[in-house]
C-alpha positions, 0 to 999 in steps of 0.5 A, a space after each residue: 500500500 505504501 508503494 501506491 501511496 507514494 505513486 499517488 503523491 508523486 502524481 499529485 505533486 507533478 500535477 500541481 507543478 505542471 499547472 504552473 505557467 512558468 513551469 510549462 514555458 520551461 518544459 516547452 523550451 526543453 521539449 523544443 530543444 530536445 525535439 530539435 536534437 532528436 531530429 538531427 540524430 535520427 538518420 531518416 530525418 537527417 536524410 530528409 533535411 540533407 535532401 531539402 538543403 541540396 534542392 535549395 542549393 541547386 535552385 540558387 
C-alpha cells in the first residue's frame, strides 16, 4: 500500500507543478530543444533535411 501511496503523491505533486505557467514555458523550451536534437540524430530525418538543403542549393 505504501508503494501506491507514494505513486499517488508523486502524481499529485507533478500535477500541481505542471499547472504552473512558468513551469510549462520551461518544459516547452526543453521539449523544443530536445525535439530539435532528436531530429538531427535520427538518420531518416537527417536524410530528409540533407535532401531539402541540396534542392535549395541547386535552385540558387
